[in-house]
C-alpha angles and dihedrals in degrees: 000000000000118000099223093183089070087065097048116080126204115229110193120218096011128163085002139354114290096025120110105206117210106224110204096177093100089056091048091050094052107080095204095045092046093049091047092049092050091048092049093046092049097041100086090052100048109120093011094111097249107176100176134026113206115205123197117228124297123347089025088067090061091058101033095059099057091039089055089050091052091049096043090241138130126251129239120189119220104207140188115263116292098016100104122080102214138048111311143191116220142197129198128219135186124258127191088269113020132332140292134201138224127198143195130184110278089229096042092128139350120272112274095031113149107239133190116202116217133185137153099241136026104203120149092350096234097117093043092049090051090048091053089050091049095048091048091048088058088052102260125152098221106209097185148306136259127202130181091213134025119195094207095183088067092059095225092155089068089068090054105054113175091003100122100241116197119186129173100203130029129196 
């Protein structure tokens, strides 16, 4: 069993003082660790009929694409506001001070499509909850979510009740 934590580096005070950033670039650069992480993230969803894997900007894209490949599914990017060129649906989520918005193309997939949500980190759960709302507004049947890292001390899972959260590493 691979110890993924050995490939994730803590960066204190980034992007601001008091935050310990989880740097996944060493894991991404190690072919064996990256392949093992993708296999383990995809594993619970093999044979579940996932048709689309939605990745949240930006590190979620790096994981969603190979997971989609493993599952024989397509990929849908969930972007920050104003980054997509066609008609979009959007969802807002709370930040420490104010709100932000994420978007996906309004026609990203047909209604009833089975969707897996993927991101690198589950922290407070606000972005993930908004992404679930967004994918469902498009018409997706969201079958679960997969995260490389869960920051359990931030209780993000509580914002995703009944959502089938799968995380490889917990802090």
